[in-house]
Phi, psi and omega in degrees: 000328184292318178294321182286339171285321183299304181308319184285335174295315182297308191292324185282323175297328177297328186279348183271345178301126169270225178287112184299321184297318171299327179288330185265352189304309177313319179308312179301310181303314183295312177296326167303304180308316180292320178287335172297309186294318172303316185291328178291319176299317169303308175305328188286339178266009167295142167072020179289316183295324181286331176296330183249019179295326179289359185271000175121179177252076178283331181287353189090000175281136181251131178263128181257000000 
């Protein structure tokens, strides 16, 4: 009887689920927000080498 009651509980729990896409939507929104913040951080480092080009050639680049 224990197996039958467990199976009945599993079936009843499966029937109560609504739209799975709406249940997982917050995870997508959080992931999109994290990627947007990381993208802004990466974009903030654009052109850094050109801003510091007048400091000399410490990196071994020879300017002719």
